[in-house]
C-alpha positions, 0 to 999 in steps of 0.5 A, a space after each residue: 893356506 898354511 900350506 901355500 895350496 901346495 902339495 907337500 911331497 913334490 910341490 904340484 897343487 894340493 887337492 886333497 887334506 891328509 890325516 896323518 893318524 888316518 880317520 877309523 871309527 874311534 876318533 873319527 869325532 875325535 876334533 884333536 885328530 880330525 881337525 888338528 892342524 898338526 895333524 894335517 897336510 895339503 898333498 895332490 891327489 897322485 901323492 896322497 894316493 902314495 902316503 895310503 900305500 906307503 902307510 899300508 906297507 909300512 904296516 899301519 891300519 888304515 883306512 882302505 885296508 879296513 873291512 866293510 864291519 870295521 866302520 860305524 854304523 851307517 858308514 863305509 869305507 869307499 874305495 879309495 879309503 874315505 868315510 862315507 854314508 851307507 847307500 
């Protein structure tokens, strides 16, 4: 609602929320990271994907650059870098 459902980068309709500090097993339960409005930005799918690529190129450790062994037990990162439960 804060961003009026608009991508903060390109102005198209926002479809996803990006965490500026990426979610990781060590912070997944920290609401100061997961739910903090200052850590969240509304993005469209294209800009969200581009932001993760930009972060990776900048050398930031990110979810979809991790191996399965980096995840908490019972979870893994999918091809989009999203933390999902094991099947």
